C-alpha positions as CSV (number, residue, x, y, z in Angstrom):
1,M,162.6,-105.7,43.1
2,L,162.1,-102.4,42.0
3,V,158.7,-100.9,41.5
4,A,158.6,-98.0,38.4
5,K,155.9,-95.1,39.1
6,V,155.6,-92.9,35.8
7,F,155.8,-89.0,35.6
8,R,153.2,-88.1,32.7
9,S,152.8,-84.9,30.6
10,T,150.2,-82.5,31.3
11,M,150.3,-81.0,27.9
12,A,148.8,-82.1,24.8
13,H,151.6,-81.1,22.5
14,A,154.2,-79.3,23.3
15,V,158.2,-79.3,22.9
16,I,160.0,-80.5,25.8
17,R,162.8,-77.7,26.8
18,A,163.8,-78.6,30.1
19,I,163.3,-81.9,32.6
20,D,164.7,-81.4,36.0
21,V,164.9,-84.2,37.9
22,S,167.9,-83.8,40.5
23,R,165.1,-83.6,43.6
24,A,163.7,-86.5,42.7
25,R,166.9,-88.3,42.5
26,A,167.9,-87.3,45.9
27,Q,165.1,-88.3,47.8
28,P,165.6,-90.8,50.1
29,G,164.8,-94.2,48.9
30,V,164.7,-93.6,45.5
31,Y,167.2,-95.9,43.6
32,A,167.0,-94.2,40.0
33,V,165.2,-91.8,37.7
34,Y,165.1,-92.0,34.2
35,T,164.1,-90.1,31.3
36,A,164.3,-90.5,27.5
37,E,168.0,-89.5,27.4
38,D,169.0,-92.5,29.2
39,I,166.5,-94.4,27.4
40,V,168.5,-93.4,24.1
41,G,172.1,-94.8,25.7
42,L,170.5,-98.2,26.0
43,I,168.1,-98.2,22.9
44,A,169.4,-96.0,20.0
45,K,165.8,-96.0,18.3
46,P,163.3,-96.2,21.3
47,F,160.2,-95.9,18.7
48,Y,157.7,-99.0,18.8
49,G,154.9,-99.9,17.8
50,P,153.0,-102.7,15.6
51,A,151.9,-100.3,12.3
52,F,154.2,-97.2,12.9
53,H,157.2,-96.8,14.5
54,D,155.6,-93.8,16.5
55,Q,155.7,-94.4,19.9
56,P,158.7,-93.3,22.1
57,I,159.5,-95.4,25.4
58,L,159.6,-92.1,27.2
59,A,158.9,-88.9,25.4
60,L,161.5,-87.6,23.2
61,G,161.8,-84.2,22.0
62,K,158.1,-83.4,22.7
63,V,154.8,-84.4,24.0
64,H,151.7,-85.7,21.8
65,H,149.1,-85.9,24.3
66,V,148.0,-85.4,27.9
67,G,149.3,-88.6,29.9
68,E,152.3,-89.8,27.9
69,P,155.5,-90.5,29.8
70,V,157.9,-88.2,30.3
71,A,159.9,-89.7,33.2
72,V,160.1,-92.8,35.5
73,V,160.9,-93.4,39.1
74,L,162.3,-96.5,40.7
75,A,162.4,-97.4,44.3
76,E,161.8,-100.6,46.2
77,D,158.7,-98.8,48.1
78,P,156.0,-97.8,45.7
79,H,155.0,-95.3,47.8
80,V,158.7,-93.6,47.8
81,A,158.7,-93.8,44.0
82,E,155.3,-92.1,43.8
83,N,156.0,-89.2,46.1
84,A,159.1,-88.4,43.8
85,L,157.4,-87.9,40.9
86,A,156.3,-84.9,42.3
87,S,159.7,-83.2,42.8
88,I,160.0,-83.3,39.2
89,E,160.1,-80.2,36.8
90,V,159.3,-80.2,32.9
91,E,159.7,-76.6,30.8
92,Y,157.4,-77.1,27.9
93,E,156.8,-74.9,24.9
94,P,153.2,-74.9,23.7
95,L,152.6,-76.2,20.1
96,P,148.8,-76.3,18.5
97,A,146.8,-79.5,19.3
98,V,144.0,-81.4,17.4
99,F,141.7,-83.1,19.2
100,D,138.7,-83.5,16.5
101,E,139.0,-86.5,13.5
102,I,137.4,-84.2,10.7
103,E,139.5,-81.1,12.0
104,A,142.9,-83.5,11.6
105,M,142.3,-84.2,8.3
106,N,143.7,-80.6,7.2
107,S,145.1,-79.3,10.7
108,K,147.8,-76.9,10.9
109,A,148.4,-78.7,14.0
110,V,150.5,-81.9,12.7
111,V,150.8,-84.8,15.5
112,H,153.7,-86.3,13.7
113,E,156.1,-84.6,11.5
114,V,157.4,-87.6,9.4
115,L,155.1,-91.3,9.1
116,K,157.4,-93.8,10.2
117,P,155.7,-97.4,9.0
118,A,156.9,-100.3,11.0
119,G,157.5,-102.7,7.9
120,T,154.8,-105.0,9.3
121,F,152.0,-104.3,7.1
122,P,153.0,-104.1,3.0
123,D,150.4,-101.5,2.5
124,L,151.8,-99.1,4.8
125,K,155.1,-99.4,3.3
126,H,154.4,-96.9,0.6
127,L,153.8,-93.8,3.5
128,S,157.1,-94.2,4.7
129,G,158.7,-90.7,5.0
130,K,155.4,-88.7,4.4
131,K,155.1,-85.5,6.2
132,N,152.7,-82.7,7.2
133,T,149.8,-85.0,7.2
134,N,147.5,-86.4,9.9
135,I,146.5,-88.8,7.8
136,A,148.0,-92.3,9.1
137,L,146.2,-94.5,6.6
138,D,143.5,-93.6,3.6
139,F,141.3,-97.0,2.5
140,H,139.5,-96.8,-0.9
141,L,136.8,-99.2,-1.8
142,L,134.9,-98.5,-5.1
143,R,132.0,-100.9,-6.7
144,G,130.0,-100.5,-9.7
145,D,129.1,-96.7,-10.4
146,P,127.3,-95.3,-7.4
147,Q,127.1,-91.7,-8.4
148,K,124.9,-92.7,-11.8
149,A,123.1,-94.9,-9.5
150,F,122.4,-91.6,-7.4
151,K,121.2,-89.6,-10.4
152,Q,118.8,-92.5,-11.3
153,A,117.7,-93.1,-7.8
154,D,114.2,-92.4,-6.4
155,H,114.9,-91.1,-3.2
156,V,118.6,-90.4,-1.6
157,F,119.2,-90.3,2.2
158,E,122.4,-89.2,3.8
159,H,123.0,-88.8,7.4
160,Y,125.7,-88.5,9.5
161,F,127.2,-90.4,13.3
162,K,129.3,-90.0,16.0
163,T,130.8,-92.4,18.0
164,Q,132.7,-91.4,21.6
165,P,135.7,-92.3,23.2
166,V,135.8,-94.6,25.6
167,L,137.7,-97.3,27.7
168,H,138.2,-100.8,27.7
169,L,138.6,-100.6,31.8
170,P,139.8,-104.5,32.4
171,L,139.6,-104.7,36.2
172,E,142.8,-105.9,36.3
173,P,145.1,-102.8,35.1
174,F,148.2,-103.1,33.0
175,A,151.3,-104.6,34.4
176,T,154.4,-106.1,33.7
177,V,157.8,-107.5,35.9
178,A,160.8,-107.3,33.9
179,V,163.4,-109.4,35.3
180,P,167.4,-109.3,33.9
181,T,169.0,-112.9,33.6
182,H,172.4,-113.9,32.7
183,T,171.0,-115.0,29.0
184,G,168.9,-111.8,28.6
185,L,165.7,-110.5,29.9
186,T,162.2,-112.1,31.0
187,L,159.4,-110.3,31.5
188,H,156.2,-111.7,33.4
189,T,153.4,-109.5,31.6
190,A,149.4,-108.9,31.2
191,S,149.6,-109.4,27.2
192,Q,147.2,-110.5,25.2
193,S,150.0,-110.9,22.2
194,P,153.1,-112.5,24.1
195,S,154.4,-113.4,20.8
196,F,154.8,-110.0,19.2
197,V,155.7,-108.3,22.7
198,R,158.8,-111.2,22.2
199,I,159.6,-110.0,18.4
200,E,159.0,-106.1,19.3
201,I,161.6,-106.1,22.7
202,A,164.1,-108.4,20.6
203,R,164.0,-105.7,17.6
204,L,164.3,-102.4,20.1
205,L,167.4,-104.1,21.7
206,G,168.6,-105.8,19.0
207,W,168.9,-109.1,20.5
208,P,167.7,-112.6,18.6
209,E,164.2,-113.6,20.2
210,N,165.9,-116.6,22.0
211,R,167.1,-113.5,24.5
212,V,163.8,-112.5,25.6
213,Q,161.3,-114.8,27.2
214,V,157.2,-113.6,27.4
215,K,155.4,-115.7,30.3
216,V,151.4,-114.3,30.5
217,P,149.2,-115.8,33.1
218,Y,145.3,-115.8,33.4
219,L,144.6,-112.4,32.5
220,G,141.7,-110.1,34.2
221,G,140.5,-109.0,30.9
222,G,141.6,-107.7,27.8
223,F,139.1,-106.8,25.5
224,G,142.3,-105.5,23.2
225,A,144.0,-103.2,25.3
226,K,146.6,-105.6,26.3
227,L,147.4,-106.0,22.6
228,Y,151.2,-105.0,21.4
229,I,153.3,-103.0,23.6
230,K,151.6,-101.3,26.2
231,T,153.8,-101.6,29.6
232,E,156.3,-103.9,28.4
233,A,159.0,-101.5,26.5
234,L,159.3,-99.3,29.7
235,A,159.7,-102.0,32.0
236,S,162.1,-103.7,29.9
237,A,164.3,-100.5,29.7
238,C,164.3,-99.6,33.3
239,A,165.3,-103.4,34.4
240,L,168.1,-103.1,31.9
241,L,169.4,-100.1,33.0
242,A,169.1,-101.2,36.9
243,Q,170.1,-104.5,36.3
244,R,167.7,-105.3,38.8
245,A,163.8,-106.5,38.6
246,V,161.2,-104.0,37.8
247,K,157.7,-103.7,38.3
248,L,155.8,-101.6,36.2
249,A,151.6,-101.9,37.4
250,L,149.8,-98.8,36.4
251,S,147.0,-97.2,38.3
252,M,143.1,-97.5,37.3
253,E,143.3,-93.7,36.3
254,E,146.6,-94.6,34.1
255,Q,144.3,-96.3,32.2
256,F,142.8,-93.9,30.5
257,Y,146.2,-92.6,29.3
258,V,147.1,-95.7,27.4
259,I,144.9,-96.8,25.0
260,T,140.7,-96.1,23.9
261,K,138.3,-97.0,21.7
262,H,138.2,-94.5,18.4
263,A,135.8,-91.8,18.4
264,T,134.3,-91.7,14.8
265,T,132.5,-89.7,12.3
266,L,130.5,-91.7,9.9
267,R,128.8,-90.3,6.7
268,I,126.3,-92.6,5.3
269,K,124.4,-91.9,1.8
270,S,122.2,-93.9,0.2
271,A,119.8,-94.6,-3.0
272,V,116.9,-96.3,-2.6
273,T,113.9,-97.4,-5.0
274,K,110.4,-96.5,-3.7
275,E,109.9,-100.2,-2.7
276,G,113.3,-100.1,-0.2
277,Q,116.0,-102.0,-2.9
278,I,119.2,-99.9,-1.9
279,T,120.9,-99.2,-5.3
280,A,124.4,-97.1,-4.3
281,R,125.8,-96.3,-1.0
282,E,128.4,-93.9,-0.2
283,C,130.4,-94.1,3.2
284,E,132.6,-92.2,4.4
285,V,134.6,-92.6,7.7
286,W,136.8,-90.3,10.3
287,W,139.0,-92.8,12.8
288,N,140.1,-90.5,15.7
289,G,143.2,-92.4,16.0
290,G,145.0,-90.2,19.3
291,A,148.7,-89.5,19.5
292,F,149.8,-92.9,18.3
293,A,148.7,-95.3,15.5
294,D,149.0,-98.5,17.5
295,I,146.8,-100.9,15.2
296,G,144.6,-98.3,14.2
297,P,145.6,-98.4,9.9
298,R,143.9,-102.1,10.3
299,V,140.9,-100.7,12.0
300,T,140.5,-98.3,9.0
301,Q,141.2,-100.8,6.6
302,K,139.6,-104.3,8.0
303,S,136.7,-103.1,9.0
304,G,136.4,-99.8,6.7
305,F,135.4,-102.1,3.6
306,T,132.3,-103.3,5.8
307,A,130.7,-99.9,6.4
308,A,128.1,-100.3,3.7
309,G,126.8,-103.0,6.1
310,P,126.0,-106.9,5.5
311,Y,123.5,-105.6,2.5
312,D,123.7,-106.5,-1.3
313,I,124.5,-103.3,-2.9
314,E,125.9,-103.1,-6.4
315,N,127.3,-99.6,-6.2
316,V,129.2,-98.8,-3.2
317,Q,132.4,-96.4,-2.2
318,I,134.0,-96.5,0.9
319,D,136.9,-93.8,1.9
320,S,138.2,-94.5,5.3
321,Y,140.6,-92.5,7.4
322,A,143.1,-93.3,10.3
323,L,143.8,-89.9,11.8
324,Y,146.1,-88.5,14.0
325,T,145.1,-86.3,16.7
326,N,147.0,-85.1,20.1
327,L,144.3,-87.4,22.6
328,P,145.4,-90.8,24.2
329,P,146.2,-93.6,21.2
330,A,143.0,-96.1,20.2
331,G,143.3,-99.1,19.2
332,A,141.3,-102.2,19.2
333,L,138.4,-102.8,21.0
334,R,135.9,-106.0,21.0
335,G,134.8,-105.4,17.9
336,F,137.8,-104.0,15.9
337,G,135.5,-100.8,14.5
338,I,132.9,-102.7,13.5
339,P,130.4,-101.6,16.3
340,Q,131.1,-97.8,15.6
341,L,130.2,-98.8,11.9
342,V,127.0,-101.0,12.7
343,W,125.6,-97.7,14.9
344,A,125.7,-95.8,11.5
345,Y,124.4,-98.2,9.1
346,E,121.6,-99.9,11.2
347,S,120.1,-96.6,12.5
348,H,120.2,-95.0,8.7
349,T,119.0,-98.3,7.9
350,D,115.4,-97.6,10.4
351,M,115.6,-93.9,9.4
352,M,115.4,-94.6,5.7
353,A,112.7,-97.5,6.6
354,R,110.6,-94.9,8.5
355,A,110.8,-92.5,5.8
356,L,109.5,-94.8,3.0
357,K,107.0,-96.0,5.6
358,I,108.5,-99.7,5.4
359,D,108.6,-101.7,8.1
360,P,112.2,-102.1,9.7
361,L,112.3,-106.0,9.3
362,Q,111.1,-105.4,5.7
363,M,113.7,-103.3,4.7
364,R,116.6,-105.5,6.3
365,R,115.1,-108.7,4.4
366,K,115.0,-106.6,1.0
367,N,118.5,-106.1,0.9
368,V,120.5,-108.2,3.5
369,L,123.8,-110.4,1.6
370,R,122.6,-114.0,1.0
371,E,124.8,-116.8,0.2
372,G,126.9,-117.0,-2.1
373,R,126.3,-113.3,-3.1
374,P,129.5,-110.8,-3.2
375,Q,130.3,-108.5,-0.4
376,A,131.3,-104.9,-1.2
377,T,134.8,-106.2,-1.8
378,G,133.8,-108.9,-4.3
379,T,134.6,-111.6,-1.7
380,L,131.6,-114.0,-1.7
381,M,129.5,-114.7,1.6
382,R,129.9,-118.0,2.7
383,D,128.5,-119.7,5.7
384,A,127.5,-116.6,7.0
385,A,123.9,-117.0,8.6
386,L,122.6,-113.4,8.2
387,V,119.1,-114.5,6.8
388,P,118.7,-117.1,9.7
389,V,120.1,-114.8,12.2
390,L,118.0,-112.0,11.2
391,E,114.5,-114.6,11.0
392,R,115.1,-115.8,14.1
393,L,115.3,-112.6,16.0
394,A,111.9,-112.0,14.3
395,Q,110.6,-114.8,15.8
396,L,111.6,-114.4,19.2
397,M,110.8,-110.8,19.5
398,H,107.3,-111.8,17.8
399,W,108.0,-108.8,15.4
400,D,105.0,-109.7,13.2
401,E,102.6,-109.4,15.9
402,P,100.8,-106.2,17.0
403,F,102.8,-104.2,19.3
404,D,101.4,-102.1,22.1
405,H,103.3,-98.6,22.2
406,G,101.5,-97.6,25.2
407,S,99.2,-94.3,25.8
408,G,100.4,-92.9,29.3
409,T,103.2,-91.1,30.3
410,W,105.7,-94.1,29.5
411,R,106.1,-95.1,26.0
412,R,107.3,-98.5,24.8
413,G,109.1,-99.0,21.5
414,R,111.4,-101.7,19.9
415,G,114.2,-102.0,17.3
416,M,116.6,-103.9,16.0
417,A,119.8,-104.2,14.0
418,I,122.0,-106.5,12.6
419,G,126.0,-106.7,11.4
420,F,128.6,-108.2,10.4
421,K,132.9,-108.4,10.6
422,A,135.2,-110.1,8.5
423,S,138.1,-112.0,10.5
424,I,141.6,-110.1,10.4
425,A,143.9,-111.9,8.2
426,P,146.6,-113.5,7.1
427,T,148.0,-114.5,10.1
428,T,149.7,-117.2,11.5
429,S,149.0,-119.9,14.4
430,M,150.9,-122.7,15.7
431,A,150.3,-125.4,18.4
432,I,152.0,-128.6,19.9
433,V,150.4,-131.6,21.6
434,V,152.7,-133.8,23.8
435,I,151.8,-136.7,24.7
436,N,153.3,-138.7,28.0
437,A,153.6,-142.7,28.3
438,D,151.1,-142.3,30.9
439,G,148.5,-141.3,28.2
440,S,148.4,-137.6,29.4
441,C,149.0,-134.6,27.7
442,Q,150.3,-131.1,27.0
443,L,148.8,-128.5,25.1
444,Q,151.4,-125.8,24.3
445,S,150.1,-122.8,22.4
446,S,150.7,-119.1,22.5
447,T,146.7,-118.1,23.0
448,V,145.6,-116.4,25.9
449,D,143.0,-117.3,28.2
450,M,141.2,-114.1,29.7
451,G,138.2,-114.8,30.8
452,Q,137.0,-116.1,27.2
453,G,137.3,-119.8,27.8
454,S,140.1,-120.2,25.4
455,D,141.9,-122.8,27.3
456,T,138.7,-125.1,27.5
457,A,137.7,-125.1,23.8
458,M,141.4,-125.5,22.9
459,A,141.4,-128.7,25.1
460,Q,138.1,-129.8,23.6
461,I,139.5,-129.8,20.3
462,V,142.3,-131.9,21.5
463,C,140.5,-134.7,23.4
464,E,137.8,-134.8,20.4
465,V,141.0,-135.6,18.1
466,L,142.8,-138.1,20.4
467,D,139.5,-139.9,22.1
468,I,140.8,-138.9,25.3
469,D,139.2,-137.4,28.7
470,M,139.1,-134.0,29.3
471,G,141.0,-135.0,32.7
472,V,144.4,-136.1,31.3
473,I,145.3,-132.8,29.3
474,K,147.3,-129.5,30.6
475,V,146.9,-126.7,29.0
476,V,150.2,-124.7,29.3
477,H,149.8,-121.0,29.8
478,P,151.9,-118.8,27.3
479,D,155.3,-118.6,27.7
480,T,157.4,-118.2,24.3
481,D,160.4,-120.6,25.4
482,V,158.0,-123.2,25.4
483,T,154.5,-122.5,23.6
484,P,155.3,-121.7,19.6
485,Y,154.3,-118.7,17.8
486,D,150.5,-117.2,17.9
487,M,149.8,-113.6,16.0
488,A,147.9,-112.6,19.2
489,T,144.7,-113.3,20.8
490,L,142.3,-110.6,19.3
491,G,139.2,-110.2,16.6
492,S,137.8,-113.4,17.9
493,R,140.2,-115.4,15.9
494,S,141.5,-117.9,18.1
495,T,138.5,-120.7,18.2
496,Y,139.3,-120.4,14.1
497,H,142.8,-120.3,13.4
498,M,144.7,-121.5,16.8
499,G,141.1,-124.4,16.7
500,H,143.1,-125.5,13.2
501,A,146.6,-125.5,14.6
502,V,145.5,-127.2,17.8
503,K,143.5,-129.8,15.7
504,R,146.2,-130.5,13.2
505,A,148.8,-131.0,16.3
506,A,146.7,-133.5,17.7
507,E,145.9,-135.3,14.2
508,H,150.0,-135.0,13.8
509,A,150.3,-136.9,17.2
510,R,147.3,-139.4,16.4
511,D,149.1,-140.5,13.5
512,Q,152.2,-141.1,15.3
513,L,150.6,-143.1,17.5
514,A,148.5,-145.0,15.3
515,A,152.2,-145.7,13.3
516,M,153.4,-147.0,16.7
517,A,150.4,-149.2,17.0
518,V,150.9,-151.0,13.7
519,E,154.2,-151.8,14.7
520,F,152.6,-154.5,16.8
521,K,149.9,-155.0,14.5
522,L,147.3,-153.4,16.3
523,T,144.7,-150.7,16.1
524,L,144.3,-147.3,18.6
525,N,141.1,-148.7,19.5
526,E,142.8,-152.1,20.5
527,V,145.1,-150.4,22.9
528,S,145.8,-147.6,25.5
529,I,148.4,-145.4,24.9
530,A,150.3,-146.1,28.2
531,D,149.7,-149.8,26.9
532,L,151.5,-148.9,23.7
533,F,154.3,-146.5,24.8
534,K,155.4,-149.6,27.3
535,R,155.2,-151.6,24.3
536,K,157.4,-149.6,22.6
537,Y,159.8,-148.6,24.8
538,G,159.4,-151.5,27.3
539,M,159.1,-149.2,30.3
540,Q,157.0,-146.2,30.8
541,A,158.8,-143.3,28.8
542,G,159.1,-141.7,25.8
543,N,156.9,-138.8,24.3
544,V,155.2,-138.1,21.1
545,V,155.0,-134.8,19.7
546,G,152.6,-133.5,17.1
547,V,153.0,-130.2,15.9
548,G,150.4,-127.9,13.9
549,S,150.5,-124.5,12.2
550,F,147.6,-122.9,10.0
551,I,147.6,-119.8,7.9
552,P,144.3,-119.1,6.1
553,A,143.6,-117.9,2.7
554,Y,144.1,-114.1,2.1
555,T,144.2,-112.0,-1.2
556,S,145.5,-108.3,-0.6
557,P,142.5,-105.8,-1.8
558,D,143.5,-104.1,-5.3
559,A,143.3,-100.2,-6.0
560,Q,139.4,-100.1,-5.6
561,G,139.5,-102.4,-2.6
562,Q,138.4,-105.7,-4.4
563,T,139.9,-108.9,-3.5
564,L,137.8,-112.4,-4.2
565,Q,139.4,-113.1,-0.5
566,A,138.8,-110.8,2.1
567,T,138.2,-113.4,5.2
568,P,138.8,-117.0,6.1
569,F,135.4,-116.4,7.7
570,W,132.4,-113.8,8.6
571,M,131.0,-112.9,12.0
572,I,127.2,-112.5,12.6
573,G,125.4,-110.6,15.2
574,A,122.1,-109.3,16.1
575,T,120.4,-107.6,18.7
576,G,116.7,-106.8,19.5
577,V,115.5,-104.4,22.0
578,E,112.2,-103.3,23.6
579,L,112.2,-100.4,26.4
580,E,109.9,-97.5,27.8
581,V,110.6,-94.1,28.1
582,D,109.2,-91.7,30.4
583,T,108.3,-88.9,28.3
584,E,108.2,-86.4,31.1
585,T,111.8,-86.6,31.9
586,G,113.6,-88.5,29.2
587,Q,114.6,-91.5,31.1
588,F,114.5,-95.0,29.8
589,R,114.5,-98.8,30.7
590,I,115.5,-101.6,28.6
591,T,112.6,-104.6,29.0
592,Q,113.9,-106.7,26.7
593,M,117.3,-107.3,25.2
594,I,118.0,-110.4,22.5
595,N,121.3,-111.1,21.3
596,L,121.8,-113.5,18.7
597,V,125.3,-114.7,16.8
598,D,126.2,-117.2,14.2
599,V,129.3,-118.8,15.5
600,G,129.2,-121.7,13.3
601,N,129.0,-124.9,15.4
602,P,129.8,-123.9,18.7
603,I,132.6,-125.7,20.5
604,N,131.6,-125.0,24.1
605,P,128.0,-123.7,23.9
606,E,127.7,-123.0,27.5
607,I,130.8,-120.8,27.2
608,V,129.4,-119.2,23.9
609,K,126.3,-118.1,25.9
610,T,128.2,-116.0,28.3
611,Q,130.6,-114.5,25.7
612,I,127.7,-113.3,23.8
613,S,125.8,-112.0,27.1
614,G,129.4,-109.9,28.3
615,A,129.9,-108.2,24.9
616,A,126.2,-107.3,24.6
617,I,126.9,-105.5,27.9
618,M,130.0,-104.3,27.8
619,Q,128.4,-102.5,24.7
620,M,125.6,-101.6,26.3
621,G,127.6,-99.3,28.4
622,F,129.2,-97.8,25.6
623,T,126.0,-97.1,24.3
624,L,124.5,-95.6,27.6
625,S,126.6,-93.9,29.6
626,E,130.5,-94.3,28.7
627,K,132.1,-91.8,27.5
628,M,135.8,-89.7,28.2
629,D,135.2,-86.2,28.9
630,F,138.0,-84.3,27.8
631,D,139.1,-80.6,28.2
632,E,141.7,-79.4,26.2
633,G,142.9,-82.9,25.9
634,Q,143.3,-83.8,29.7
635,V,140.7,-86.6,30.8
636,T,138.0,-85.0,33.4
637,N,136.6,-88.2,34.5
638,A,139.7,-90.7,34.7
639,S,137.8,-92.9,37.5
640,L,135.4,-95.2,38.0
641,A,133.8,-93.0,40.6
642,D,133.1,-90.5,37.3
643,Y,133.1,-92.6,33.9
644,K,130.3,-95.0,34.4
645,I,130.4,-99.0,33.5
646,P,126.8,-101.2,33.4
647,G,126.3,-102.4,36.8
648,I,123.4,-105.4,37.8
649,R,121.0,-102.7,38.1
650,D,121.7,-101.5,34.7
651,L,121.1,-104.4,33.1
652,P,117.8,-104.9,30.9
653,Q,114.9,-106.8,32.7
654,F,115.2,-110.0,30.3
655,M,117.9,-110.7,28.6
656,H,118.0,-113.7,26.1
657,N,121.5,-115.0,24.2
658,E,121.5,-117.6,21.7
659,A,124.1,-119.1,18.9
660,V,121.9,-120.0,16.0
661,S,121.8,-123.4,14.4
662,A,125.2,-122.9,12.0
663,F,127.7,-124.6,10.8
664,E,131.5,-122.9,9.2
665,Q,132.7,-125.2,6.3
666,S,136.2,-124.2,6.8
667,G,136.1,-123.9,10.6
668,P,137.3,-126.4,13.0
669,F,134.5,-129.2,13.8
670,G,132.8,-126.3,11.9
671,A,133.3,-122.9,14.5
672,K,134.4,-119.7,14.6
673,G,135.0,-117.0,16.9
674,V,132.2,-115.2,19.0
675,G,134.0,-112.8,20.9
676,E,132.8,-109.7,19.6
677,S,129.9,-110.7,18.0
678,G,127.4,-109.9,20.6
679,T,128.5,-106.3,20.1
680,F,127.5,-105.4,17.2
681,G,123.6,-104.6,17.0
682,V,123.0,-103.4,20.7
683,S,123.8,-99.5,20.0
684,P,121.6,-99.5,16.9
685,A,118.8,-101.5,18.1
686,I,118.7,-99.3,21.4
687,A,118.3,-96.0,19.4
688,N,115.9,-97.4,16.8
689,A,113.5,-98.7,19.3
690,I,114.1,-95.2,21.1
691,D,113.3,-93.9,17.9
692,D,109.6,-96.1,17.5
693,A,108.8,-95.0,21.4
694,V,109.0,-91.0,21.2
695,G,110.0,-90.1,17.4
696,V,113.4,-88.9,18.6
697,R,116.3,-89.9,16.4
698,L,119.7,-89.5,18.1
699,T,122.6,-89.9,16.1
700,D,125.4,-89.1,18.8
701,L,126.7,-92.2,21.0
702,P,126.2,-92.2,24.1
703,L,122.3,-92.0,24.1
704,T,121.2,-90.3,27.4
705,A,118.0,-89.3,29.1
706,E,118.7,-85.9,28.7
707,A,119.7,-86.2,24.5
708,I,115.9,-88.1,24.4
709,F,114.0,-85.1,26.5
710,R,115.8,-82.4,24.6
711,G,114.6,-84.3,21.2
712,M,110.9,-85.0,22.6
713,R,110.8,-80.8,23.3
714,I,112.0,-80.1,19.7
715,H,109.3,-82.8,18.4
716,A,106.8,-80.8,20.2
717,G,108.2,-77.6,19.2
718,Q,109.1,-76.7,22.5
719,P,112.9,-76.6,22.3
720,L,114.8,-76.1,25.7
721,Q,117.2,-73.0,25.9
722,E,120.9,-73.7,25.7
723,D,122.9,-72.4,28.8
């Protein structure tokens, strides 16, 4: 096996004038050095991406961001390959670059000369061939007459918010082993979307899908980072060029150049009555998509339409933009854009409540969407426990009781926030349940278990349908030669979507067993599965194969963003926080965090609790400490020494995680997804508690002690001097 090491761009935006790899190729032990010129000899159009075919396997003609792969060295010894990288020389001609999402709207620096939709999503096809723009997608929604409502309003509030670029940082970095075979290519890869990887690699190579096999073991975390194509295309190209097995495993530092979370700028404007009823809302969201679109256009639309929040507002206007910039690309990260939106609209809610002298809980109670009422798209809220979650949060926080804000150096505050998310649709899931003659069973699905416990939950569904013990079922890990198609493990869709497919496959198998029993004038509860097979085949022989598939109902939005079926189900998450702030330094500590979600009927309650906890802690890191720092497009803190994720000492003193009592009528056994819900309310709940403690309102993430201290000094009329 050969090991691949990647030479990456040091320029944010530049034309490649020349690449000299001669010295690297001459190094002892180096097997090969490849550039885009070699790739083009194998693949005529070496560009990939789920939304746009905008990402080259190796930089072709120009580079779009610092860290973009330009060349790759292969050697049997990884140290030889890595040392050879220093011998590669590239001559660049710098181009103007753009890094800010607002500037990208009208920047003279254009990241891509022409837009190339992948064809996967119908609403992007009209952008094909569009030139001289950094707008990868603009989504617009209009409901009612917002401008009229603003003119008639008692109060109008308008605020801006920002979120920073952050990293998924799974502790298992990206890794792929590509192995040429006599029939094609086998990939062993850390991927959340093996079915997509097979389809995309086959498309790139011009092969039928059955020549590409994708196998996925347990993942050491994903969070959206390992979706679509990451290391697979380069590893595949290298393996086919070299006709050797090739391993491409990135370092922890290299993760910072592969995929990030969208930085955003958000503007929210609301019309409100004297009593606190929101009558109109206007939202603009600018998503910093980086150099390649990845799945950003889907984030822009699928999350963008919830920007007005989980509130009953008759008049809504939303404008959501996916922007190209010369930063590392951004994609899905645990929440699919929702945490950025909730940060804005739930901070905005508290700011309005404080200005109107209305209790924040009462403000939410007055405006929250209730069962059967239409969301901004016109889709009715069904089986969305917004009110039960909000009321349970108030109960656990003892909100209606007096709260001691403290009187000394340390001041106390509390805050709450609630958010919601639509599941991505339409998508397809398929499953196979194989029953063996001894009564044991295999479940074959392409859902990827990366720590969320999906193998356990899917096995439970099979066991419930077939009335068998968990000990006799084996869950087969994704292998595209064996496990059937699944769109991807993302967006908390697996429990609902794959859960339905698994349930139907198990029911199909059960129906076949029942029919077999009828042949012998028996029912399934009168005979064991093993005995039934012996009666049928005269010995321990045969199989029953059940097949199931699921595609949820979905109606594309019209030109004004309206649709009666925007999502198959709604996800709800809320957080309550109590904290203490040191008025002398701005340092603060979270003394209590309560995280509540609506997951319908939990398939496995204990797994659900750990999912809520993990999501909330991850979002707490994005709220308090995590931020990618850039200098002209170069990441300056690309290591765990400088990029600070939460450790055990950073956790709240008390943390409560709970799924409220609920039932999703359309879900398998009443269940729906949970993986992202715990992220929704964390950031605004902390900011609202800080404001409640010391009267400092922060509108940019992350929330730092320095920002609080500066705010307190401004509040006291003694602003700090800038450097």
